C-alpha positions in Angstrom: 101.7 13.6 135.9 105.1 14.0 137.5 106.6 15.4 134.3 104.0 18.1 134.1 104.6 19.2 137.6 108.4 19.4 137.1 108.1 21.7 134.0 105.6 24.0 135.5 107.2 27.1 137.2 107.0 27.1 140.9 106.0 30.1 143.0 109.3 30.6 144.8 112.4 32.3 143.2 115.4 30.5 142.2 118.6 31.0 144.2 120.9 32.0 141.3 118.4 34.8 140.3 118.6 36.2 143.8 122.4 36.2 143.7 122.5 38.1 140.4 120.1 40.7 141.7 122.2 41.3 144.8 125.3 41.8 142.8 123.6 44.4 140.6 122.4 46.3 143.6 125.8 46.3 145.2 127.5 47.6 142.1 125.0 50.4 141.8 125.5 51.5 145.5 129.3 51.5 145.1 129.2 53.6 142.0 126.8 56.1 143.6 128.8 56.7 146.8 131.9 58.9 146.7 135.1 57.0 147.0 138.5 58.4 148.1 139.7 61.5 150.0 137.6 64.6 150.3 138.4 67.4 147.9 141.2 69.8 148.9 140.1 73.4 149.4 140.5 75.7 146.4 142.9 78.6 146.1 142.2 81.7 148.1 140.0 84.3 146.4 141.8 87.0 144.6 139.6 89.7 146.1 139.0 88.9 149.7 137.4 92.3 150.5 134.6 91.7 147.9 133.8 88.3 149.4 133.7 89.8 152.9 131.5 92.7 151.8 128.9 90.2 150.5 128.9 88.4 153.8 128.9 91.2 156.3 126.4 94.1 156.7 129.0 96.5 158.2 131.1 96.7 155.1 128.3 98.2 152.9 129.1 101.9 152.0 126.3 104.5 151.7 127.4 105.3 148.1 126.7 101.7 147.1 123.0 102.2 148.0 122.2 104.8 145.3 118.4 104.7 144.5 117.3 106.2 141.2 114.0 107.8 142.2 113.6 109.6 138.9 113.5 106.3 137.0 110.4 105.4 139.1 108.5 108.4 137.8 109.2 107.8 134.1 106.3 106.5 132.0 106.1 102.7 131.6 105.7 101.0 128.3 102.2 99.7 127.4 101.3 96.2 128.3 100.3 95.7 124.6 103.7 96.8 123.4 105.9 94.2 121.7 108.9 95.5 123.6 107.6 93.8 126.8 108.2 90.2 126.1 110.4 88.8 128.8 110.7 85.4 127.1 112.1 86.6 123.8 115.3 88.3 122.9 114.7 90.8 120.2 116.9 93.4 118.5 115.1 96.1 116.6 116.0 96.2 112.9 117.7 99.4 111.8 115.5 102.1 110.5 114.9 102.1 106.7 117.1 104.3 104.6 115.6 107.7 103.8 113.7 107.9 100.5 115.6 108.8 97.4 114.7 112.1 95.9 112.6 111.8 92.8 114.3 112.9 89.6 113.1 116.3 88.3 111.0 116.1 85.2 111.9 118.6 82.5 109.0 120.9 81.6 107.0 119.7 78.6 108.2 121.0 75.3 105.8 122.6 72.8 106.1 119.5 70.6 104.7 117.2 73.4 101.7 119.4 74.0 100.5 119.0 70.5 97.5 116.6 70.5 97.9 113.4 68.6 96.0 113.1 65.4 92.7 111.3 65.4 92.9 107.6 64.7 92.7 106.6 61.0 89.4 105.4 59.8 88.9 101.6 59.4 89.8 100.0 56.1 87.3 100.0 53.3 85.7 96.5 53.2 84.9 96.4 49.5 86.6 94.1 47.0 87.5 95.3 43.5 86.2 92.6 41.2 86.5 94.0 37.7 86.6 96.8 35.1 84.2 97.5 32.3 85.2 99.9 29.5 82.4 101.7 27.7 82.3 102.6 24.0 82.8 106.3 24.7 86.0 105.6 26.6 84.6 105.7 30.1 85.4 103.2 32.7 83.0 101.4 35.1 84.4 99.6 38.2 82.6 96.7 39.8 82.8 96.1 43.6 81.5 93.4 46.0 81.2 93.1 49.8 80.7 89.3 49.3 76.9 89.8 49.8 76.0 92.2 47.0 77.7 93.8 43.9 78.0 97.5 43.2 79.4 99.6 40.3 80.5 103.1 39.7 82.6 105.7 37.7 85.3 108.0 39.0 83.7 110.5 41.4 80.7 108.3 42.2 79.7 107.4 45.8 79.6 103.7 46.3 77.4 102.1 49.1 76.6 105.6 50.4 79.8 106.1 52.2 82.8 105.7 49.9 83.9 107.9 47.0 85.6 106.3 43.9 88.6 108.6 43.2 90.5 106.9 40.4 90.0 103.7 38.4 93.1 101.8 37.2 93.6 98.5 35.3 94.6 96.5 38.4 93.5 98.8 41.3 91.2 101.6 42.3 91.7 104.5 44.7 88.8 105.1 47.2 88.2 107.3 50.2 85.5 108.0 52.6 82.9 110.7 51.5 84.4 113.3 53.9 87.9 112.8 52.3 89.5 110.8 55.1 91.2 107.3 54.7 92.3 107.3 51.1 93.2 103.7 50.2 94.3 101.7 47.1 92.2 98.5 46.6 93.8 95.9 44.4 91.9 93.6 42.0 90.9 90.8 44.4 87.3 89.9 43.7 88.1 86.2 43.5 87.8 86.0 47.4 84.1 86.6 47.2 83.4 84.0 44.4 81.5 81.0 45.8 80.5 82.6 49.1 
């Protein structure tokens, strides 16, 4: 029982702790209080009249009290204006440079006023699949659109919209019925075989 009581902390402070605390407080007080001689007065002011004018009322001249009454009658800036922000220093950016003059366009030449030609008609979708020669010396060309087969002689109208102009051994020349879009179609009927 006695050993437990001796290891348990008691309610009163220890003397060495009080001594350390007293030393810390003493050092703090000494460093806080001024030590040594009082400061010597500084050099005399270079402009004694200016310092006296600020201290005495009699030295104020009437010209020093100029009041700008016209400035009071000038319009004040709006409260919504961004110029009235007392907490921000702002320098207005310089104004943008003046716009550059547009280059003068030359007047249109007669060539540029000519309308462009109408677009070319689409390609003829027929395939030339072969040539049949008749006993009398005539030629008969066979065509396919990969769905059906058609035939014709030079000058015939094929599929109601194409005219057969000339039949050759390896190609034919066709055009639309109105004479536009003349095209040479090579012998290429093998593309439709098996479709």
